[in-house]
SERO-4910 file (N, C-alpha, C, O; in steps of 0.05 Angstrom, whole numbers):
BEGIN
 pado doro    nc1    nc2    nc3   cac1   cac2   cac3    cc1    cc2    cc3    oc1    oc2    oc3
  Met    A     17    -24      0      0      0      0     17     25      0     35     28     17
  Asp    A     13     42    -19     28     67    -21     12     87    -37     12     86    -62
  Val    A     -2    105    -23    -20    123    -37     -4    142    -55    -15    151    -76
  Leu    A     21    149    -48     36    167    -64     44    155    -91     45    168   -112
  Arg    A     50    129    -91     56    115   -116     31    109   -132     31    107   -156
  Ala    A      9    105   -118    -16     98   -131    -27    122   -146    -41    119   -167
  Arg    A    -22    146   -137    -31    171   -150     -6    188   -156     -3    210   -145
  Pro    A     11    179   -174     37    192   -178     36    221   -187     53    237   -179
  His    A     16    228   -204     15    256   -213      3    274   -192     13    296   -188
  Leu    A    -17    264   -178    -29    281   -157    -10    287   -134    -10    309   -124
  Phe    A      6    267   -126     23    270   -102     53    272   -110     69    263    -94
  Leu    A     59    282   -133     87    282   -142    105    298   -123    126    290   -116
  Gly    A     95    322   -114    111    338    -96    117    324    -70    139    324    -60
  Ser    A     96    311    -58    100    296    -33    119    272    -37    135    265    -20
  Arg    A    116    260    -61    133    237    -67    163    245    -69    180    232    -59
  Leu    A    168    268    -83    195    277    -85    206    286    -58    229    281    -52
  Lys    A    189    298    -42    197    306    -14    205    281      2    225    281     16
  Arg    A    189    260     -1    195    235     14    221    223      4    237    213     20
  Leu    A    226    224    -22    251    213    -33    274    229    -23    295    218    -15
  Gly    A    271    256    -22    293    273    -12    299    267     17    322    266     25
  Glu    A    278    263     33    281    257     61    295    230     65    312    226     83
  Gln    A    288    211     48    301    184     49    331    186     43    347    174     57
  Leu    A    338    202     22    366    205     15    381    219     37    404    212     44
  Gln    A    369    240     48    382    255     70    386    238     95    406    240    109
  Ala    A    366    220    100    369    202    123    393    183    119    407    177    138
  Asp    A    396    174     94    418    156     88    445    171     91    465    160    101
  Val    A    446    196     81    471    211     84    477    216    113    500    217    121
  Leu    A    456    220    129    460    225    158    474    201    171    490    204    189
  Val    A    467    177    162    480    153    173    510    155    168    526    148    186
  Leu    A    518    163    144    546    166    138    560    188    154    582    185    163
  Ile    A    545    210    157    556    232    173    561    224    202    582    229    214
  Glu    A    541    210    214    543    202    242    565    181    245    580    180    265
  Arg    A    568    164    225    589    144    225    617    157    225    635    146    238
  Ala    A    619    180    211    644    194    210    648    213    234    670    224    238
  Gly    A    627    216    251    629    233    275    629    262    269    642    278    283
  Leu    A    616    271    247    616    299    240    591    313    251    569    302    249
  Pro    A    594    337    262    572    352    274    557    369    254    558    394    255
  Val    A    544    356    234    531    371    213    507    355    204    506    331    207
  Gln    A    487    369    193    463    356    182    465    357    151    476    376    140
  Pro    A    453    337    138    454    336    108    443    362     96    454    371     76
  Ala    A    422    372    107    409    396     95    427    421     97    422    441     84
  Gln    A    447    420    114    465    443    118    488    443     98    502    463     95
  Tyr    A    492    421     84    515    419     66    514    439     43    535    450     37
  Pro    A    491    445     31    491    465      9    502    492     18    516    505      4
  Ile    A    495    501     43    505    526     53    535    525     56    549    543     48
  Leu    A    545    503     69    573    500     73    588    498     47    610    510     44
  Ala    A    577    484     28    590    481      2    591    507    -13    611    513    -26
  Ala    A    570    523    -11    570    550    -24    591    568    -13    606    581    -28
  Leu    A    594    569     14    614    585     26    642    575     20    661    591     17
  Asp    A    645    549     18    671    537     11    678    544    -18    702    549    -24
  Ser    A    659    543    -36    664    548    -64    668    577    -71    685    584    -88
  Tyr    A    651    595    -59    650    623    -68    662    643    -47    664    666    -53
  Gly    A    669    633    -24    679    651     -3    657    665     11    634    656      9
  Pro    A    663    687     26    642    701     41    618    710     24    622    721      2
  Leu    A    594    704     34    570    712     20    550    723     39    549    717     63
  Ser    A    533    741     29    510    751     45    488    730     45    490    710     30
  Val    A    468    734     61    445    716     60    433    715     32    425    694     22
  Gly    A    431    738     19    420    739     -8    438    724    -27    428    710    -45
  Gly    A    464    726    -23    483    710    -40    479    680    -36    482    665    -55
  Leu    A    474    672    -11    470    644     -6    443    634    -18    441    612    -27
  Val    A    423    651    -18    398    645    -31    403    640    -61    393    620    -72
  Glu    A    418    658    -73    424    655   -102    441    630   -107    436    616   -127
  Ala    A    460    624    -90    479    602    -95    466    575    -90    474    555   -103
  Thr    A    446    573    -72    434    547    -65    407    543    -77    398    520    -79
  Gly    A    393    565    -84    365    562    -93    345    557    -71    322    551    -76
  Val    A    354    559    -46    337    555    -23    324    582    -16    336    603    -20
  Ser    A    299    582     -6    286    607      0    300    622     22    316    610     38
  Gln    A    296    648     23    310    665     44    303    656     72    321    655     89
  Pro    A    277    650     79    272    640    106    287    615    112    297    611    134
  Gly    A    289    597     92    303    572     96    333    576    101    345    564    118
  Val    A    345    594     85    373    601     88    378    614    115    397    607    129
  Thr    A    360    632    123    364    646    149    363    626    172    379    628    190
  Arg    A    344    607    171    343    587    193    369    570    193    380    564    214
  Ala    A    378    562    169    402    545    168    426    560    178    443    549    192
  Val    A    428    586    170    451    602    179    451    605    209    472    603    222
  Thr    A    427    609    221    426    612    250    436    587    264    451    589    283
  Arg    A    428    564    254    437    539    267    467    535    263    481    525    281
  Leu    A    477    542    240    506    538    234    523    557    250    545    550    259
  Val    A    513    581    255    527    600    272    528    589    300    548    590    314
  Glu    A    505    580    310    503    568    337    522    544    340    533    540    362
  Ala    A    525    529    318    542    505    320    572    512    316    589    495    319
  Gly    A    577    537    310    605    546    307    618    538    280    642    538    278
  Leu    A    601    533    260    612    525    234    615    548    215    631    547    196
  Ile    A    599    569    219    603    594    203    603    618    222    594    616    245
  Glu    A    614    640    212    617    664    228    614    688    210    613    686    186
  Asn    A    613    712    223    611    736    207    636    740    191    658    735    200
  Gly    A    632    748    165    654    754    148    659    783    144    647    799    159
  Pro    A    675    791    125    680    820    121    654    834    112    636    822    100
  Val    A    653    860    117    630    876    108    630    878     78    651    880     65
  Ser    A    606    876     66    604    877     37    613    904     27    616    923     42
  Thr    A    618    906      1    629    930    -11    611    954     -7    621    977     -5
  Asp    A    585    950     -6    567    973     -3    563    980     27    548    998     33
  Arg    A    576    964     45    575    969     74    547    968     86    542    978    108
  Arg    A    529    956     71    501    954     82    493    926     88    473    921    101
  Arg    A    509    906     79    502    878     83    525    863     96    548    866     88
  Arg    A    519    848    116    539    832    128    543    806    112    524    797     99
  Thr    A    566    796    113    571    771     99    577    749    119    582    754    143
  Leu    A    577    724    110    582    701    127    604    685    114    607    685     89
  Gln    A    620    671    130    642    655    120    645    630    138    635    630    161
  Leu    A    659    611    128    665    587    144    684    594    167    703    609    163
  Ser    A    678    584    191    697    586    213    719    566    209    719    550    191
  Ala    A    739    567    227    760    547    226    749    519    229    758    500    216
  Thr    A    729    516    247    717    490    250    701    482    225    702    459    217
  Gly    A    687    501    213    673    496    189    691    487    166    684    469    151
  Ile    A    714    501    164    733    493    143    742    465    146    744    450    127
  Asn    A    747    457    171    755    429    177    733    409    171    738    388    159
  Ile    A    708    416    178    686    398    172    681    395    142    677    372    133
  Val    A    683    416    127    680    414     98    703    398     86    698    381     69
  Ala    A    727    402     96    750    386     85    746    356     91    751    340     73
  Arg    A    737    349    114    732    321    121    708    310    105    709    287     96
  Ser    A    688    326    101    665    318     86    673    313     57    664    294     44
  Arg    A    689    331     46    698    328     18    714    302     15    713    290     -7
  Ala    A    729    294     35    745    270     33    730    245     40    735    224     28
  Glu    A    712    246     60    700    222     72    671    217     64    662    194     63
  Ile    A    656    238     58    627    235     54    619    240     25    607    223     12
  Trp    A    626    263     14    616    271    -12    624    252    -34    606    245    -50
  Pro    A    648    242    -36    655    224    -58    638    198    -57    629    188    -78
  Ala    A    634    188    -33    618    163    -30    589    167    -38    577    150    -50
  Val    A    578    190    -30    550    196    -37    547    201    -67    529    190    -79
  Glu    A    566    216    -79    564    221   -108    567    195   -123    552    191   -143
  Ala    A    585    178   -115    589    152   -130    564    135   -127    556    122   -146
  Ser    A    552    135   -104    529    118    -99    504    128   -115    489    112   -126
  Val    A    500    154   -115    478    165   -130    483    161   -160    464    156   -175
  Arg    A    508    164   -169    514    159   -197    507    130   -205    495    125   -226
  Asp    A    514    111   -187    507     83   -192    477     79   -192    466     65   -209
  Leu    A    463     93   -174    434     90   -171    420    100   -197    400     89   -204
  Cys    A    431    120   -210    418    132   -233    429    121   -260    418    128   -281
  Ala    A    450    105   -259    465     97   -283    447     83   -303    450     86   -328
  Thr    A    429     67   -294    413     50   -312    386     62   -319    369     50   -333
  Leu    A    381     87   -310    354     99   -315    351    106   -344    369    116   -357
  Asp    A    327    102   -354    320    110   -381    290    110   -383    276     94   -370
  Gly    A    279    127   -400    250    127   -404    236    151   -390    250    169   -381
  Pro    A    210    150   -387    194    171   -375    202    177   -346    211    159   -332
  Phe    A    198    202   -338    207    210   -312    195    193   -289    210    185   -271
  Leu    A    169    188   -290    156    173   -268    167    145   -267    169    133   -245
  Ala    A    173    133   -289    185    106   -289    213    107   -277    221     89   -263
  Gln    A    228    128   -283    254    131   -271    252    135   -240    267    123   -225
  Leu    A    232    151   -232    228    155   -204    221    129   -189    231    124   -168
  Lys    A    204    113   -202    197     88   -190    221     69   -189    224     55   -169
  Ala    A    239     70   -209    263     53   -209    282     61   -187    294     44   -174
  Ile    A    284     88   -182    301     97   -160    290     87   -133    305     78   -116
  Glu    A    264     90   -130    252     81   -104    256     51   -100    262     43    -78
  Arg    A    252     35   -121    256      6   -118    285      0   -112    291    -18    -96
  Ser    A    304     14   -125    332      9   -120    339     16    -91    355      2    -78
  Leu    A    328     37    -81    333     45    -53    320     26    -33    331     21    -12
  Asp    A    297     14    -41    285     -6    -24    303    -31    -22    306    -43     -1
  Asp    A    316    -38    -44    333    -61    -45    360    -56    -30    370    -73    -16
  Gln    A    370    -32    -33    396    -25    -20    397      5    -15    401     21    -33
  Pro    A    393     13     10    393     42     17    419     55      9    440     42      6
  Leu    A    418     81      5    442     96     -4    466     92     14    488     90      5
  His    A    461     93     41    484     91     59    498     64     57    522     63     61
  Arg    A    483     43     51    496     17     48    511     15     21    532      3     20
  Arg    A    500     28      1    515     30    -24    542     45    -20    563     36    -30
  Ala    A    541     67     -5    565     83      0    585     68     17    609     72     13
  Met    A    576     51     35    595     37     53    604     10     41    622     -2     52
  Ala    A    591      2     19    599    -24      7    628    -22     -4    634     -1    -16
  Pro    A    644    -42      0    672    -41    -11    671    -40    -41    656    -54    -54
  Arg    A    689    -23    -52    692    -20    -81    719    -32    -89    740    -21    -83
  Thr    A    717    -55   -101    742    -70   -107    754    -64   -134    777    -72   -140
  Glu    A    739    -50   -152    750    -45   -178    774    -26   -176    773     -7   -162
  Pro    A    795    -32   -190    818    -14   -190    811     12   -204    795     13   -222
  Ala    A    823     33   -194    817     60   -205    827     61   -234    848     52   -240
  Val    A    810     73   -250    818     78   -278    829    106   -281    815    126   -274
  Glu    A    853    108   -290    866    134   -293    864    143   -322    871    128   -340
  Ile    A    855    168   -326    853    179   -353    877    196   -359    885    213   -344
  Leu    A    890    190   -382    915    203   -390    911    218   -416    895    210   -433
  Pro    A    926    240   -420    924    255   -445    942    243   -467    958    225   -461
  Phe    A    939    253   -491    956    244   -513    984    255   -510    988    278   -504
  Thr    A   1003    238   -515   1031    246   -518   1042    230   -542   1032    208   -547
  Pro    A   1062    240   -556   1073    225   -579   1080    196   -573   1077    179   -590
  Asp    A   1091    191   -549   1099    164   -543   1075    145   -539   1079    121   -538
  Arg    A   1051    156   -537   1027    139   -534   1013    134   -560    993    120   -561
  Ala    A   1024    145   -582   1012    140   -608   1011    111   -615    993    101   -628
  Arg    A   1031     96   -607   1032     67   -612   1010     53   -598    998     34   -609
  Asp    A   1004     61   -573    981     48   -558    955     54   -573    938     36   -575
  Phe    A    952     79   -582    928     86   -597    924     68   -622    902     58   -627
  His    A    946     63   -636    945     46   -659    939     17   -652    921      5   -663
  Asp    A    955      6   -634    953    -23   -628    927    -31   -615    916    -52   -623
  Ile    A    917    -15   -597    891    -22   -584    869    -22   -604    852    -40   -603
  Asn    A    868     -3   -622    847     -2   -642    850    -24   -663    830    -36   -671
  Val    A    874    -29   -672    878    -50   -691    868    -77   -680    857    -93   -695
  Gln    A    873    -81   -655    866   -107   -642    836   -111   -644    827   -133   -653
  Trp    A    819    -92   -636    790    -96   -636    778    -96   -664    760   -110   -670
  Ile    A    789    -78   -681    778    -76   -708    783   -102   -723    765   -113   -736
  Glu    A    808   -112   -722    814   -137   -737    801   -161   -725    798   -182   -739
  Ala    A    794   -160   -700    780   -183   -687    752   -186   -697    740   -208   -696
  Met    A    740   -163   -707    712   -164   -715    707   -157   -744    688   -166   -757
  Phe    A    725   -140   -755    721   -130   -783    748   -131   -798    768   -141   -788
  Ala    A    748   -119   -821    773   -114   -836    781    -85   -832    764    -67   -832
  Leu    A    807    -81   -829    818    -54   -826    814    -39   -852    823    -49   -873
  Glu    A    801    -16   -851    796      0   -875    816     22   -879    831     29   -860
  Ser    A    817     34   -902    836     55   -908    832     79   -889    851     92   -881
  Thr    A    807     85   -883    801    107   -865    813    101   -837    823    120   -824
  Asp    A    812     76   -829    824     69   -803    854     74   -804    865     86   -785
  Arg    A    867     64   -825    896     66   -826    905     96   -826    925    103   -813
  Glu    A    891    113   -841    898    141   -843    899    154   -815    917    169   -809
  Val    A    879    147   -799    877    159   -772    896    146   -752    910    160   -737
  Leu    A    897    120   -752    913    105   -733    943    109   -737    959    108   -718
  Glu    A    951    113   -762    980    116   -768    989    145   -767   1013    150   -768
  Asn    A    970    163   -766    977    192   -765    959    207   -745    946    227   -752
  Pro    A    958    199   -720    940    211   -701    946    241   -695    928    257   -691
  Glu    A    971    248   -695    978    276   -690    968    294   -712    957    316   -707
  Ala    A    972    285   -737    964    302   -760    934    301   -764    922    322   -771
  Arg    A    922    277   -762    893    274   -769    874    282   -746    851    288   -751
  Ile    A    884    282   -721    866    288   -699    876    312   -683    862    332   -681
  Met    A    900    310   -671    909    330   -653    912    357   -667    903    378   -657
  Ala    A    925    358   -690    931    383   -704    906    397   -715    907    420   -721
  Arg    A    885    382   -717    860    393   -729    840    401   -707    817    407   -714
  Gly    A    849    402   -682    831    411   -661    817    389   -645    799    395   -629
  Gly    A    823    364   -651    811    342   -636    829    334   -612    847    349   -604
  Asp    A    823    311   -601    839    302   -578    837    271   -576    818    259   -587
  Ile    A    856    260   -562    856    231   -557    862    227   -527    880    239   -516
  Leu    A    846    210   -514    850    203   -486    857    174   -483    850    157   -501
  Phe    A    869    167   -461    877    139   -456    868    132   -427    866    149   -410
  Ala    A    863    106   -423    856     96   -397    878     77   -387    887     59   -402
  Arg    A    887     80   -363    907     63   -351    896     51   -325    884     64   -309
  Val    A    901     25   -322    892     10   -298    917      1   -284    935    -10   -296
  Pro    A    919      5   -257    943     -4   -242    948    -34   -247    930    -50   -245
  Gly    A    972    -40   -253    980    -68   -258    976    -77   -286    987    -98   -294
  Leu    A    961    -62   -302    956    -70   -330    967    -50   -350    971    -57   -373
  Gly    A    972    -26   -341    982     -6   -359    960      7   -376    936      7   -367
  Ile    A    966     18   -399    946     31   -416    930      9   -429    940     -8   -444
  Val    A    904     10   -425    886    -11   -434    864     -1   -452    849    -17   -463
  Gly    A    861     25   -455    839     35   -471    845     63   -482    862     77   -472
  Thr    A    831     70   -504    835     96   -516    810    104   -531    794     87   -538
  Cys    A    807    130   -536    784    140   -551    792    168   -561    807    182   -549
  Ala    A    781    175   -585    788    200   -597    764    217   -603    741    207   -607
  Leu    A    768    243   -604    749    263   -614    761    275   -639    781    289   -638
  Gln    A    749    268   -662    759    279   -687    742    302   -696    718    299   -700
  Lys    A    754    325   -700    739    349   -708    732    347   -738    750    344   -755
  Thr    A    707    348   -744    698    345   -772    683    369   -783    672    369   -805
  Gly    A    682    390   -767    668    415   -775    669    435   -753    681    430   -732
  Asp    A    657    458   -757    656    479   -736    639    470   -713    615    466   -715
  His    A    652    466   -689    639    456   -665    627    428   -669    609    420   -654
  Gln    A    637    413   -689    627    387   -695    649    366   -692    671    369   -702
  Phe    A    643    344   -677    663    324   -671    651    296   -675    628    291   -669
  Glu    A    668    278   -684    662    250   -684    676    236   -662    701    238   -659
  Leu    A    661    221   -645    674    204   -625    682    178   -639    665    164   -650
  Thr    A    708    173   -640    717    151   -657    740    136   -644    753    146   -625
  Lys    A    746    113   -655    769     97   -647    770     92   -617    790     97   -603
  Met    A    747     83   -606    746     75   -578    750     45   -575    734     30   -586
  Gly    A    770     38   -561    777      9   -557    788      4   -530    801     21   -518
  Val    A    782    -20   -519    792    -29   -493    803    -57   -497    790    -74   -509
  Leu    A    826    -62   -487    839    -88   -489    823   -110   -475    810   -105   -454
  Glu    A    823   -134   -486    809   -156   -473    817   -160   -445    801   -167   -428
  Ala    A    843   -156   -439    853   -161   -412    840   -143   -391    841   -149   -367
  Ala    A    828   -121   -400    817   -102   -381    786   -103   -379    774    -87   -365
  Arg    A    774   -122   -393    745   -124   -393    736   -131   -364    749   -148   -351
  Gly    A    715   -118   -355    704   -123   -328    712   -102   -309    702   -101   -286
  Tyr    A    731    -84   -316    739    -62   -298    725    -36   -303    732    -15   -292
  Lys    A    705    -36   -321    689    -12   -327    707     10   -340    702     34   -336
  Val    A    727      1   -354    745     20   -367    730     36   -388    733     61   -390
  Gly    A    714     23   -404    699     36   -426    682     59   -415    681     81   -427
  Glu    A    668     54   -394    650     74   -383    666     98   -372    658    121   -378
  Ala    A    688     93   -358    704    115   -348    716    131   -370    717    155   -369
  Leu    A    725    117   -391    738    130   -414    717    147   -429    723    169   -437
  Leu    A    694    135   -434    674    150   -449    664    174   -434    660    195   -446
  Gln    A    661    172   -408    653    196   -392    674    218   -394    668    241   -396
  Ala    A    700    210   -393    721    229   -395    721    243   -422    726    267   -424
  Val    A    716    228   -443    715    239   -470    691    258   -473    694    279   -486
  Leu    A    669    252   -461    646    270   -462    652    296   -448    645    318   -457
  Asn    A    666    294   -425    674    318   -411    694    335   -428    692    359   -429
  Arg    A    712    321   -442    731    335   -459    716    348   -483    724    370   -491
  Ala    A    696    336   -493    680    348   -515    667    374   -506    666    393   -521
  Arg    A    658    375   -481    647    400   -471    668    421   -469    663    444   -475
  Glu    A    692    413   -460    714    433   -458    721    444   -486    730    467   -488
  Leu    A    719    427   -506    725    436   -534    701    451   -547    703    458   -570
  Asp    A    680    455   -531    656    470   -541    643    455   -564    634    468   -583
  Ala    A    642    429   -562    628    413   -582    598    419   -581    586    420   -559
  Gln    A    586    423   -604    557    428   -605    543    406   -621    518    406   -623
  Phe    A    558    389   -634    547    367   -649    567    344   -646    589    345   -657
  Leu    A    559    323   -631    576    300   -625    563    275   -634    541    268   -625
  Tyr    A    575    260   -652    563    236   -663    584    214   -664    608    218   -660
  Leu    A    574    190   -670    592    167   -674    580    148   -695    556    148   -700
  Leu    A    597    132   -706    590    112   -726    600     85   -717    623     83   -708
  Thr    A    583     64   -719    591     38   -709    575     17   -724    562     22   -745
  Ser    A    576     -7   -714    562    -30   -727    545    -44   -706    551    -43   -682
  His    A    523    -56   -715    505    -70   -697    520    -93   -683    511   -103   -662
  Arg    A    542   -102   -694    557   -124   -682    571   -115   -656    578   -132   -640
  Cys    A    574    -89   -652    587    -79   -628    565    -74   -607    561    -51   -598
  Ala    A    550    -95   -600    527    -92   -583    533    -81   -555    519    -63   -545
  Ala    A    555    -90   -543    562    -81   -516    569    -51   -517    561    -36   -499
  Ala    A    584    -43   -538    591    -15   -540    566      3   -544    564     24   -533
  Ile    A    548     -7   -561    523      9   -566    507     12   -540    496     33   -535
  His    A    506     -9   -524    492     -7   -499    505     14   -481    491     30   -468
  Leu    A    531     15   -481    545     36   -465    540     63   -476    535     82   -460
  Tyr    A    541     66   -502    535     92   -514    507    102   -506    503    125   -499
  Glu    A    488     84   -508    460     91   -500    458     99   -471    444    118   -464
  Lys    A    472     84   -454    472     89   -426    482    117   -419    472    130   -401
  Leu    A    502    127   -434    514    153   -429    504    175   -447    516    196   -449
  Gly    A    481    170   -460    467    193   -473    466    194   -503    456    213   -514
  Phe    A    478    174   -517    476    174   -546    449    162   -555    439    144   -542
  Arg    A    439    172   -577    414    163   -588    417    157   -618    432    172   -632
  His    A    404    137   -628    405    130   -656    394    153   -673    374    165   -666
  Asp    A    408    159   -695    401    183   -710    404    177   -740    426    173   -751
  Gly    A    381    178   -754    381    173   -783    395    194   -799    407    188   -819
  Asp    A    393    219   -790    406    241   -805    436    237   -804    450    242   -824
  Val    A    447    229   -781    476    224   -778    484    202   -797    505    203   -810
  Met    A    468    181   -799    474    159   -817    475    168   -846    493    161   -861
  Glu    A    456    184   -853    454    194   -881    478    212   -888    489    211   -910
  Arg    A    487    229   -869    508    248   -874    536    235   -873    553    242   -889
  Phe    A    540    216   -854    567    207   -849    571    177   -851    594    167   -852
  Gly    A    550    161   -853    552    132   -851    568    119   -873    579     98   -868
  Ala    A    571    132   -896    586    120   -918    616    120   -913    631    109   -929
  Arg    A    625    132   -891    653    134   -886    666    106   -881    689    102   -888
  Tyr    A    650     88   -869    660     61   -864    642     40   -877    618     43   -876
  Asp    A    654     20   -888    638     -2   -899    623    -17   -877    601    -26   -882
  Arg    A    634    -18   -854    622    -34   -832    600    -18   -818    585    -30   -801
  Cys    A    596      7   -824    577     24   -809    548     19   -817    541     22   -840
  Asp    A    532     10   -797    503      8   -801    488     20   -777    464     17   -775
  Val    A    503     33   -759    491     46   -736    504     74   -733    529     76   -733
  Ala    A    488     94   -731    497    122   -727    482    133   -703    458    129   -700
  Met    A    497    148   -687    485    159   -662    494    188   -658    516    196   -667
  Arg    A    478    203   -644    485    230   -636    479    233   -606    459    223   -596
  His    A    497    248   -592    492    251   -563    470    272   -559    469    293   -572
  Arg    A    453    266   -539    430    283   -535    438    311   -524    422    330   -527
  Asp    A    461    314   -512    469    340   -500    485    358   -519    493    380   -512
  Phe    A    490    348   -543    507    364   -562    491    369   -588    502    382   -606
***
């Protein structure tokens, strides 16, 4: 029995409030376990002061999106707890500012090291498989939290080795070539377009405004690579993404693809697409998971570049 789920549109606000309270309760478990004197709802205020320095109450309202009465109540409690204090007078000398106290600086530093990464990683995992209408996603989140609360996700041991993302250097050109040749020749025939790029990455990609990233796993070395090839004004093709067989199971592809998407944003990409084959089913699933969508226009415009191409996709955010 759950009246909020039974009438999802009518009680959406209450349902979202309940979900927020559930997440905050789980974060509180982690905070208490770490012995920190702070409440989850106070973190946005502390994070804003940590990120932007001294702010007025109005500045905190703007930085957090919380109402002024809510910010005022939170500030009062944080001052009483000794986590924030009066800051320098504002430039117009009419508004007081607030800043982190020495204790507050220490609490934020510990939270950044002990709490926030675990919460962010757990929420990312919780949302990673979501797709479809919003209410279906909301229901999936609720069911996932029923199965494993956020604080248990955050405290669960993570045994996967860290994936390190590396930039292109001339000495890594051989890795770019060999990793891609391995997967291409295992499934298809190496085409002239492949050879042109793989044998001349500096000229064909780097010098033209693109970039190449690499993934390294401790104990295995460089195991993956992916390129952004500039094909027009603010237009990039995500290409030559490969991971060695020895590194399968370490989520290298996901870490590498996320890094490449972040790099595309840094390069001000406004149109990001890729070309592949239906035979690369696992890769297509990963692309879909991280925001790529099948696109007939991309296929019509660029698909003839490779004989093996029968799938074309464009990222929803570019």
